N, C-alpha and C positions, 0 to 999 in steps of 0.2 A: 428474872432475867429481864427484870424491868427495861433497862437501856439497852439492853441486844433485842427483844424484841422490841421497841421500840424502831429501832434501826431497822427493822425488817418491813413493819409496816410501812415507815418511810419509803423506802424501796419497793413497796406493793404498788406498781403502777403496770397499766397495760402496754406492755410493750413486746414485739418481736421475740419470740423465743432463743436463746442464744445459740450460738452453732457446737453443734455436735462435737466433742472433744478425740482427737485421738488417741487411741488406748495401746498402740505399742510404746511410744517413751514412756518413762518412768513417771509417776503423778507431780502434779503442781506443786505441792509440799511435801515434806516428810513427815508421816503421822509417826508420831512418839507413843510409845505404849508403857504407860503409867504406871507406880508400883501398886501391889494390891490393895491398900490404904487407900489410893488416890481414885479418883472417879474417873471415868472414860474421857479422853479428850473430845471436847464438843467442837463438831466441824461444822463451818458453813461453805455455801457455795459462792463466791463473791461475784460471779459474774450473772447468778440467774435472778429472778424476781420474785418478792414474796409475797403472801398476804397475811392481813393479820389472824393468828391464832387464838382462839378462845379456848376458857377451860373448859368447856363442854365437849371439846374434839376428841380426839386421842392424845394419848400420853405423850407430852410434849418430849421429853426425853428420849422417848424410842424413835418418832419421827425424826430427829435429830441424828439419833446414831446411823437410821437407817439412808439418810441421806448420803452417805459416805459411798453407797454404792452408786448413785445416780449421776456422777460425774468425779473425775479425777481431777479437776479444780477445787479443791477441798485445801483449806488453810486449816491449821490446827488452832481455834480461840484461845485455847488457853496457856500452849506456849507463847502466842504473840504476847499476851499481857501477864505472863507470871512474874512476880515480882522476884522471886528466889530463881531466876536465870542466870547460867554462870556469865561472867564479865566477857568472855569472847564470843558467846552468841550474841549480847547486846552489843558489842562495840565492833569485833572483828568481821571482815568480810566474807563472812559465809551465811549460807541458808540457816532457816531457825534449829536444822538439826546439827549444827555446828562442824559438819563434815565437806558439805559441798560448797565449793568458793564461789561466790558473786562476780562472773566475768565480766557483765555489762548491768546498767539499771537503764532503765526509762521511767520519765517520771510524768505523770499525768493528772489533769486535775479532777478533784470531788466535788459535782456540784452538790452543793450543800443545800435539803430543804430550808423554807423560808423560816422555821420555827427556831431550827438551829442557827441560822443568819442572824436573826435579831438577838440572840444572845451575846454575851459580851465577849469581846474579841481577846480578851487577857488569856493567857494559855498558860497555867504552870504547872509544872510538874506533878505540885502535891495535890492540885484539884483531879489532876487526869489519873494519878493513882488512885483517888478518892472513888471515882466513877467507875473506875475495875475492881475496886474491892466492892463496890455495891451491886455491881454487876454478878458477881459470882456470889455474894450472900444470897441472893434473890433469885438463883438458877432455878429453885424447883414451884418458884411459885406459878399458881394455877389462875391468877386472875387475870381477867380479860382486858385487854388493851385496848383502852380507848383513845380514838385520836384527838389529837388538841386543835384540830383546825377544820374547819368548817370544809365539808366536801368541793362546795363550788371554788372556794378559794385554792383547794389542792389541784382540782381542774386547771385554772386558770394558770396556775405555776407549771403544771405539766406541759400547757402550750407555750409557755416561755421559754422552758427548757427543751422544747423538741431539740434544737442543735446540737447540744448536748448529750441528749440521747442517739443521734446520730453517730456523733465520735464515741460513746460509749459501744454503738454495736460495731465499727469501723475498728475497733482497739480488740475487740472481742476474736471479729474476722482474722485480723493481723495475728494477735496470741494466738488462734487455731491454727494459724499457716505454722507459728514458729514452732511448737509442738510437732507438726509434723516433718518437721525439718528434722528433730529428734533433741531439740534442746528442752531444757527442763527448766521450767517457770516458777514462781512465787510470788503472791501479791502482798504488798502491806499496805494497807488504808486507813491503819488506827496510830500511824505513826504521829511523831513528835510536832510535826509541822502540819499545822490545820488545812484543810483544802487540798491536799497533796497526797497523790497514791503512787507507790512507788511497785514497780513489776521489776523483779530481780532475774537475772538469767543466768545459767550454768550450763555448760556444755560437758558433758560425760564424755570418758575417754574414746569412745568408739567415733563418736562425731569430732573431737579433736584430731583423731586419725584421718579421717576421710579427709575435713578441711586440709589439713596438712599437706595430704598427699596432694590436693585441687591446688591449690596454692602454689605448690612445689616450694615449701620451706625447708631451707638447708639447715639440716639438724648434726649435731656432734655422731659419731660413729663409736665404736668401742676400739676402731684403730689409734693408736697414737703416734705422733713420730717427733725425736728433736729437731729443735729450731734452733739452727746456728746463722747468725747475721753477720755475713762476712768472713775474713780469714782470722786467724788465730789473735792477731795483731789487734785488727778491728775488734774483737770481740773484746779481747783485755780493755782497750781504751774504752768501750761502751758500759763495759763492767765497773771501771775505774770513776767514769763521769757518773752513773748510777749510784755508786757510795756517795761520793763527794755532794751531789744534791739530793741525798736521802732525805733530809730535814725540809726538801722541799716538795716532798713526796706527801699528795694524802695517804692517810692510812686507811686504804682499802684496798681489798683482796685483789679486785679487778684490774689496779692501777700499778699491780707489782710484774716485775719480769717474768714471763713466763718460758721455761725451756723448754717445756714440752706442749704440741697441739695435737689436738684430734682432728682426724679427718671427718669433713663434714659432705654431707649426701643430702638431695633431696629426699625428702621422707616419702616413702611409700609401705603400705601395708604389707606388700609380700615381702619384703626384706626387712622386717621387724628384728629378726635376729641380729642383723649388722648393729643396732643400735643399742648404745646402755639404757636398758627399761626397769633397772632395778628399781627405782625411786619414779614412779608414775606421776606423783605429785609435782615433782621437780623439773619433770622432764622438760614440759612446757612451762617455761614462767608465764609471772603474770601478765608482763607485756604480749606474749605472742598469744595466751590465751583469750583478752581482750580484742585483738588484731582479727583473731579467728572469727570470734562470736560476732564481730561489726562485720564481715564481712556475709555472713550468713544473713545478719538481719538485713543487710541493704539489699541483697536478693530476693529477701523474701516481700511479697506483693499483699496489697490488702486491694479484694475484687468486691467487696459491698458496696463501693459507691460505684458512681457512673462511670468512672474510670479507672483503670488500676494505679494505685497509689503506694509509693515505696515510703522507706520510712524519713527520706527529704520531704516528700509533700506532705506525710501526716504531721512533722515538725513543724511545717509551715504554716499549716491549717490550724494548728495548736491541739491538734488530738494527742498530741505527745509533746509536753513543753519541752523537754531536753532528755539527752542522752549522755551518757559518759561511762566510764570504767574508773573503778575504785581507785584511791591510793592504798599504799600498802598497810597501811596504821597513822598514828598519832607521833608527832615529832617533838613533842613538850610534854610533861606532865610525870610525876612518879610512875604510873602506871601504863607509861609508853614502853612496849614490849621494842627488842630489837629489829628493824628493818629496815629496807633498802630506803623507804624515804629519809627516817631519821638518820641515818648515815649521812645520806645527800646533804641533809640540813646542816649535820655538825661539820663535815671535812670539805663541804663547797657553799653551803648558801651564808655561811657566816662572815661578818667583815672582818673577826680577827684571823682569818686562812689567808688575807687576800694574798699572801706573799707565794701562796703555795700553789703547785700545779693543779688543773682540774682534772677530776677523776672520770674521763673523759668514757672509759669503759663502762665505770657506773652508771653514768648519764644514759649512754647509749641502751643499756640491760633495761632502764625504767622507764625512760621516755621514746626510746625508739632511735632509728637510724638517723632520721632526717632531724630531729632536734639535737643528737649527739653531733653530728656533721657540722651546726650552725654554731656551736660552744666551742668545736673543735677549731674552725675558722678563725671565732673572734679570738681564741687563744693564741694559734699562729700569727695572725694581723697583731694583736698586741704586743707578744714578744719580737716580733719584725720592728715594732715600733721605737724600741730601747736602742738600736744602734743609731735610728733617725735623729730620734732626740737629743742624743748624745753631740752628735756632729752638729745638729741645728743649735744647743747650746754652746757649743764650740764656735761657731760662726758667731751667733751674737756675743759672745765675749770677745772675740776678736775684732766686732766693731767697738767693743766699750772700750778696748786698750789701747786704736788706734785712732780715735777720734781727736786728739789732742794733736795729732799728727797730719788731718786730714787738710790740706791746703785750702781747698774749695769753702769749708764750713770754716777754718780761720779768717779767709778774707772777706767773707760776708760777716764774722763777727768782729772785725778790725773798723773801728769807727774813723781811721784816717780816711780809708775811702772815700767817705762821704757822699756816696750815692742816694741819689734821690729816686724813688720810685715814682711810677703812675699811679693815680687813684684807682682802688679796686671795685670802684662803683660810682655809678655816675651822684652828680651835684653832693649829695651829704659825705660823701667820702672825701678825703685830702689829699695828697701828699705824704708820704712816709718815708723812713730811712731802711734802707735796706738790711742795717744790723738790727731791727727789731725783729727780724727772722732766723736770728742767731739760733734760739731755742729749737726753733724748726728743721735746723740746716744740720746742728749736732743730733738731732734725733733720729733724723733719718740717715745718717751714717751709719748707724746700728745696724739698718737693715739694710741700706744699698751700698754696698763696699765689693771689690773683688772678691771676697769669698762667698758672696752670692750665687756667683757665676759657677762656681766649684759646686756649692751644694745643691743646684738646679741640676746638675750634671747626674749627681749623688743620686739625688732623689727619684731622676728616671730610671738610673739601674736598680735603684732598690725596690720600684715598685715591680720592675721585671724579676728581682732575685725573691720578692714575696710573692708571687703568682708561682715561679716556680717551684719554692719550696711549699707550697699549698699543695700543688699536685704532687708531689712527692709525699707528702703529707697523706694525702686522701688516698692515694695508692696503697699506701701502708696500712690505714684503716681500713679500706674495703677487703685488703688480706686478713686481718686479724677478725675483721666482722664479718666473715665467709660473704662478700658481696662481689667479688670476682665474676662469677657466672650469673650475676644479677644485670645481664646485657639489653642486647635487643630483641634476640630471640625469645626471652621470659615476659618483654614489655609487649611484644608482638603477639604472643599467645595471649598474655592479660587481656590486650587492647580486642582481639578478636573474641574472647568471651566475654567482654563487655559490651561490644556491640551486637552479642549474641541476645544475653542477658537483660541489656539497658540498665543494669544494675546501678549504674553512675550517673545517670541524668539527674538533671538537679528537679527539684520542683519547681521552678518557673518555666523552666525547658516544656516539663510534662503538661502543665497547666495550658500553654501556648498550644502544644499540639492537640490538647483536648478541644480546646477553641476551634481548631482548624479543622481537626475531624467533624465539628459539628455543622460544618458548612455544607450546603448540599453539594459542590462540586468537589469534595473529598470525602464522600462516603463510600467508596468503593473498596470492597474488605480486602480484595487482593494486591491494593497497593498499599505498602509501607508508606504513614506519612511522616516527615519530618520538615523543619523550618528551614529554608532556603535562605539565599543572599536577598533575594527580592522582597521576601515577610520582614527580615532586618533593615532594609535598605535605609527607612523613615530614621532607625535608630541609629543607624552609622552617619547620616546626614548632620543629625541632632548633636553626635559626639564629634564628628570634625567643627561643626560650627560653634559650638560651645568650649571645646579646647582652645580654638583660636580667640572666643571671644573672653576666656580667662587669662590667655596670654596677655592679650592686650591690656586686660584690667591692669596686670602684672607692670607692665612696662607703665600705666599710668599712674599707676602709685608712686613708683619711681621716680616719675616727673612731678609728682604732686611734692616729692621731699627735697626734689631741687629745687623747685619755687620757695618753700620751706626755708632751704639754706639760704639763697637769694635775698628773701625777706628780711630773716630775721637778722642776715647781716648788716642790711642798711637800717635796721631797728637799732641794733646797738650801736652804732656808729652816731646817729643822733642821739643817743640817750646821754644825759648827763650827770649819769653814775661813774666816778672815775674806775670802780671794779667793772663795770660792766665794759667798758671801754677797752680795760688792760689785756682783757684773756679773750678778744673777740673769736679768733682760729679757733681756739682750742674748744670753746664754747661751742659755736656752730658745728665742729666735727662732732662732738661729744652726742649731743644731743641730735642729732640727723640720725647718729650710727644707730644710737638707741631707738629711737623713732623704728628704722628700719628692722630692727631687731623685733619689735613688737607687733610690726605688720606680717613678717617673715610669721611667726609663731602661730598670729592668728589665722592669716592666710592657708598654714600647712592644714590647719583642723578641718577650715573649709572646703580647701581643694581636696583632702581624703573623703568627705563626704559626699562631694558633687563627682567624683571618680567611682564611686561604689555604686552612685546612682547612676550614671552613664553605664557602666559595667551591668548593670541589672536590666537595664534599657534594651541592651543587647541580646540578651536571654542566652548565653552561653551553655552549652549541651551539658558538658562534665563539670566538675568542681575544677580539675587542672587548669580548663580553658578559663573560667572565670578567673582563677589566679593569675594567669599569665598578662589577661588582660588590665586587670586590675593593677596590676605590679607595672605594665607600661605606661598607663595612665597617668599614675602617681607619682612614678618616677619622672616623667615628663614636667607635671605642673610641680613638684616639690623642688626640682632641680632649678627651672628658670624662678620659681620665687627666691629662692636662695643665693642665686648666684646673679641676679640682673643687677642690684645696685653695686656688687664688686665688678661686674664685666663691666659698669659706665664709668665707674672711678678709674679703673685701669688701662680704659683703651680709648675714651670718647671724653673725659671731663679733660678742659684745657685746650682740647684740638679743636673745638666748635666757637671758638670765643671770639673771633678777629683779632682787631690791632685798635690803638688809641684812636678814635676821630671816626673810627668804621666799625664799630663793634655790632655784634650779632646780639639781636634782640628776638625775645619769642614772647607771647601773649601781652604784645602793647610796650610796655618800658621795660619789662623782665630781662636785665642783659646776664647772656650766659658765664657762669662762673668760672675761674681759670683759676689754675692751681698755684700753688705758693711756688718762690723762687728753687727751693729744693724739689720741687715735683711734687707729684700726686700719691708718690710712693708710700710717703707718711699717713696718709687719709687713708689708702687702700689699707695700711697695716691696721689702722684704728678700726676700720669696719671688720676686717677678718677677725680681729680679735673680738671685739664685743659680740659678734654675731657666732662665732664659735663657741666663746664662753658662755653666752646667753642660753644657744639653743641646748648644751650640754647640760648645762646648772638648771634649767627652767624647761625646758620642754622634755628634755630625757630622762633626767633623775628628779627635781623635782616634783613634776606631772606624776611620775612613776611611784613616787612615795606618797605625796601628797593626798593624791585623789583616793587611793584604795585606803589611807588612812581616814581622810573625811568620810568616807561613806560607812567605815567602820562606826566612826564617832555618830554620825548621823542615825543608823542602824540601832546604836545602844541608845540614844536620847528617846527615838520613838519607842524601844521597848518598855513595858511596865514594869518590868524584871529588874530586879537589883543586881548587884555583882557577885552576891554569893549564889543567889537562884538562876540567874544566867551560868556560871560555872559548875552548877548542880546540874543543870538541863544539861550543858553541854557533856559532862562526864556519862551521862548516861543515854547519850542521843548515841544511834548506830552508824557504821563507817557511811553509808551512803545519804543518810541525812545530814552528817555536816559536810558531806563533798557538795551537796545542794547548795549550801550557803556560798562556797566556793565561786569566783568568778569563771565566764565559760573562757576554754582557749579559743581564740581567735587566728591562730597560727601565727608564724615568726617573720612572715612577710614584713611586719612594721620593725621588727629590730633587725632585720637585713637592713631597711630603708634607711635607719637612723646613720646605721654604720657605712652605707656607700654614700650617702650626702658626707659626712666624714670622711670618708676617703677622698673624695673630691676637695673638700677645704686643703688637706694636708699635702696633695699632689698637684691641685691644678694652681694655685697660688703662690706656692711655696717659697718663692724667690724674693717675695714683699714679706712673707714672715712666716723667718727660719723657725719660729719656736712652736709653731701649729703641732709639729710633730710631740713635741713636749705636752703640751695642753689634751692633744688626744689621748697620749699615753695614761696619764693621769683619770682622764676621764672614763676609759675603758677599764682600768684597773677595780674602779666602782661599779661601771656596769654590767660587769661579769659577775659581781656578787650580788647587785641589783636584780639583773635579770634571774641568776639563780634562785633566790631568795623567792622572787615571783611565780617561778614554775613551780618550786617547790612546796611553798606555804600558802598562796594567794589564788592560785589557779586551779582547775580541776585538772586532773589528769587527762591528756589527749592519749587520743588513739594510736598506737606506733603505726610510722609510716615508714616502708623502707625506702632507701636512697643512697645513689652510688657517688652522688657528687652536689652541688649546691645549685646548677640547675642554671637560670636565667642570669642570675648574679653574678656568677663567672665571665659573662660575657660584658655584662655591665663593667666592672672591675676591670676588664681587661682594654676596654674602650676607654674608660676614664684615663687609663694609664698611657694611653695614647695620645689621648687630646692633651694630657698634663703635659709630654713633651713640646706640643706648639704651643701652646698657652704660655708656659713658661720661658719658652725663646720671644715672643711680644713681649711680655713683661720687661724682660731683662732688655730688650731692645729698644721698644718704642716710652716705656711708663718710667724705668731707671736712668740716670745719666753715664751708664754706663759707657754707651758708645760713643756721644758725645764728649767725654773724658777720654778715652782713649784715641778718637780722633784729634783731639787737640794736642794731646800730649805728642804722638808721633808725627804730626802734619803741621800745626800751626805753632807750637812752644817752640821758642828760639833756643832752651838751655836743657829741653826734653823732661820738665818739669811741670806741675800743674800749675805754676804761678803763672794769673793771668788769665786763668781758665773763665773765671765769674765775669768776668768784665769784658770776655768774648760770646758770652753768651747772651749779654743785654745789647739791647738796639735802643736807638735815639729817637725821641718825639718831641717836633715843637708844640709848646702846650697854645700856641694860635691857631693849630690846624685842628682842634676841639670841635666837635659839631655843637651848633647854638641850643643852650640848655642842657649840656651835659660837662661842661666845665667846672670844678669844685667851687661851692660856695666859698668856703675856708680856705683861698689861694694863700693866705699869709699864716697859715697853721704852722708854720716852721720858723718862723721868725724873718724871713726873706721873700722876695719875688721870685717864682721858680720861672725859668723861660724855657728850658729843656728836663725831659723826665724820663727814666729807663724803663723798658719793660721786656720781657724774656722773650726772644723770640730771634730768628735769626732774618734779619730785615735789612733794606739799606736805609742807611741816614737821608734825612730831609733834604741836603743839601748835595745829594745824589742827584743823577740825570733823571733816573727813575725811583723816587722818594718810595720808601714803603712798600716794595715789591721784596718776595722773597729774594734772599741772596744766594749766591753760589755756595755759601757753606754749606744752606738750609738742604740743597739737593746733595752736596756729598754726603753730608751725615746720615742724609735718609739711604742713600744706595748703601754705605754701610752697614746701618741696620738691617736691610730686608737682605742684603749677604749674608749677613749674622743669624738671621732667624734661617735662612737656607742650611746653612753650613750647621749650624748647632742641631736642627732637628734631623737632618741625614746622618751626622755623624752619632747622636744618643742613640737613633734608632737601629743604626748599623751594631754598634757595641750593646743595645739591647737584644736584639736577633741573636748576635753571637753569642752572648749569653743564656739565651735561651735553647740555640742549638748545644751549647756546652754542655749543659746540667740535663742527664735523660728525666725524661716523666716518670719513669718508675725505677726505683731504687734497685740497684744489681742482687744485693739480697733477696729482696722481694721476688724477684721476677727469676732467680733460682730456686726460691722455697717453693713460688706457683707452680714452677717444673716438677718439681720432687714431689708436690702433693698429689699431679695429674698421674706420675709414673707408679706411685704408691694407690693411687684410686685403682688403678688397672690392673696392678697386682691382686690387689683385695678383692676384685672380682673374679679376673682368671683364676685366683686360687679357690673363688666360690663354686666357681662352673667345674673345674677341676673334681672338685667333693661331691658337687650333684653327679658328676658323670660315674665317678668311682662307686657310689652309693649305689646309681641306677644300675652299675653292673653287677654287684654284691645281690641286687635284688634280683636281678635277673639270674645269675650263678643259682643261686637258691630256691627261684621259682623251680628250673630247670632241672635241677637234682632232686625235689619234692616231686616233679611231674616224670620223673624217669623213674624213682622208688615205686611209685604209685601205680606207673604203667607195669612192671615188673612183677609187682604183686597181683595186678588184675589178669597176667598173661596164664595159661592152663601151664601148670609144669608135667614133665613127662613122667611117667608110672614107671616104676623099677620091676622088673622080669623078675617073677619067683624063681628060685634058687634050682630048683627041676627043671627049670626051663634052660639052662644055661647049656647044661650039657648036653 
């Protein structure tokens, strides 16, 4: 046993003795009894400290066998390292006995002695197995173990590792407390991952029952009832639709129509007879078992430190490196057994099944209600995008079909009009002909046409219908998933229990409370110490100042892009290359939009990190509070970052320009840019298109696909194993070792956030970009499968969290849908030419048509009124001398008594624009409220089924109580009869008189 004895010597340090282990629960590891030909399994105590054993002392094998009686924390060494172990023991999510399931795993570091640390870092399966075989071949050796290091060096190493010893003591204390709760533990410090130890946790049946009763988990009872959705006609229609769409449904049992449903009731040990306990291993599924164990782990405290530390504090202080439940099994390979994870991968996470519905029931069963609700919401959102995308494409095609009939664009493209426009910039820009803007005018009509108004109204109603449809879908899921009782009462009781036990406090909060308790003024034992607003005031001030600063930074960056557009436009006009001068507008618009996209993507990552830092500074008490504050900050920063350039193009560009001869300048000689004659709607459309497509393709999809692939490639390049050795190592690794290499689960808030920003892109400025729903639909089809693959294959399995709704995200969606109505009203009214065209057609047109509209929108300017130094250098660019040029605005001509002042037409159009905003907003919101009132939040069939379930539950308990009373009466009658017969036997019987005395 050379290798094993050397390991014992290196562990032989003078450390405090380990805590006594609880003897009530089952042992830490299962003891195997070998065959008669095999030797007795050698056990060692992982948490104890051993001294070197010499050959002159007692028999080594006897001492090792006797160590079993010293501690329950014994691990069968032979079972851990046996080569002929069954496959399910090595790779299945079970203890060494192959029977007890691993419900949760805690990973901790193993401090290596310096002699081991100086060895080669290469770790191959062959060398590992050779060391194991060598250890077993030398098991009976009596040779004394000689230290390979100088004792002084070892003492110095002990001093350097003192902090690691403290962590080990804290782990021992924490594991002792886990044992006292009734959990069963097993350690593996000889895993395939060097320097990592794994603590496997299993909850026996009695602990599962106790915690399920404490958590009030609803479990199915033996009582079942028929599920009918609506009347017979509705039922037939539903069945017909289900048969027609059968190819679109995944091949998952959890997704099929259920005609019967079991009654569910909070689990209690007193009423176990109500539940179907025929198969105890399957009664609590793996998701429920992991959540139960995690609740126990969160309540457990380590008291060996200066202050009480929960699992969050232990993880934050690297006492444990990570903790996670295990996946059910492998998803690829010949030996992969059927499991829910593999089924999810085949029927949900593959791109080949993109056209199918999601198996929401199986997703909830495997990942929990919170993750299931996210994917259900994403599925509903994607389905609702289909009609929006179809209508958007129709609006776009309508613009394409009517572009040749659009009179304003025809007038702009007509060379016979010979309209000379004023220069677009000072000095270097010259006069230009209006027909050169023909392409921009025709392209603007594709998005700025009468159908746009209809589409804006449709999208406002679509948002309301989407919210109502989701509420109904959510209620149906709550009924199917037995979440109807998961309401305020349960949350209040759970909150009270949390306040009493403080099991949900974050590690940073506990650390700050500990520091506060260390101060002299807070050393009173009878007063409970907590952080107040005064303690958090510096953090709150920092948050407010930092958020305001970041918003100002965003505005400054947008202003920098504006200066870029102004300067690059002037530079291109000065260029001598004909190609550069030919497409100045397209070049400036496209490059500026791409720069905005790059800045948005970079700032998104920076702002997310800053938002997390600010939230950490505030030291929220619970994880829920931390998540809500983080969501609020991240949403504000990302929303401002994404929509500030768009808001500028929609509402500010071209309105702060001035007029020829009196332009508005910024930072010296930079003249504010103006819109093209067809308006800024085309530039707004380009910005929206590039931003939306870029964020979806680069930030959402490319990053999520490329970064994991890049990390995997770098890990392979750093590894010294070739592909065959790596495949062999992966085949022999156990389930918890494989899951350790997966990425940690960081929550679903990033997934929600990108979808909320997309929802804003789809609804807020849809009047300027009708194709936005189509692009969102195509992105979401890929996004669903991409997220599914990430959850199933790339990430560790999350702890199942119960939730009956999507929380704060619903309020954000509802707020965006309300704001979208106002924004689209202003886009139609002020950004597009819809209102000027309408006013001209019905007030100024002589024949009721749009002929003459372009000339009506152009004002006159006398070129002699240019300010000195701003007139064009090349005034003969057009071949003749220009005396009067035109510009787009409603102003008095230079020959008027009030030259260049705003005309009456401007004020008339402005009044109509404001009136349109008010009418549009109120009409659309009134229609939205009517639709909201018309559609009930709870489907009628679900309401009836919930009522029926309550009646059946009452009948079940009434029948149970009646049975108890009858049983009690029967027992009472039997006892009474027994008591009467026994009394009669005990009474003295009358004697019979002799016959002689009768006479």
